C-alpha positions, 0 to 999 in steps of 0.5 A: 499500500503506497503512503498517503499524500497530505495536502495542507491548505492555507486555511483550515482544511487538510486533503489526504489523498490515498492511491490504492490498487484494490482488487477483491479476490486477492483480499480474501481472508483464509476462512472466506476462500475456504468457504468459496472453495468448499461451495465450488467442490459442493457444486461440481460433487452435485454435478458429477452425481447427476452425471453418474445417475444420467450415464446409469439410465443411459446404460440401462437397456430395459430389458431386465427380466420380470421376477415372477 
């Protein structure tokens, strides 16, 4: 972070200018990063489960013998 630039006015005001580059993804705490990572992992796991279910339904041929 850069040092602030202070400008003193001849009257009773003081102006402080701070130049800062702020990228929110780079300012995450470890807990916030873990929460985002676990949410992404959960979505991936649900998508994988749906994919396996669809693949199972597609590969079943429907010619199962009756258990009479």
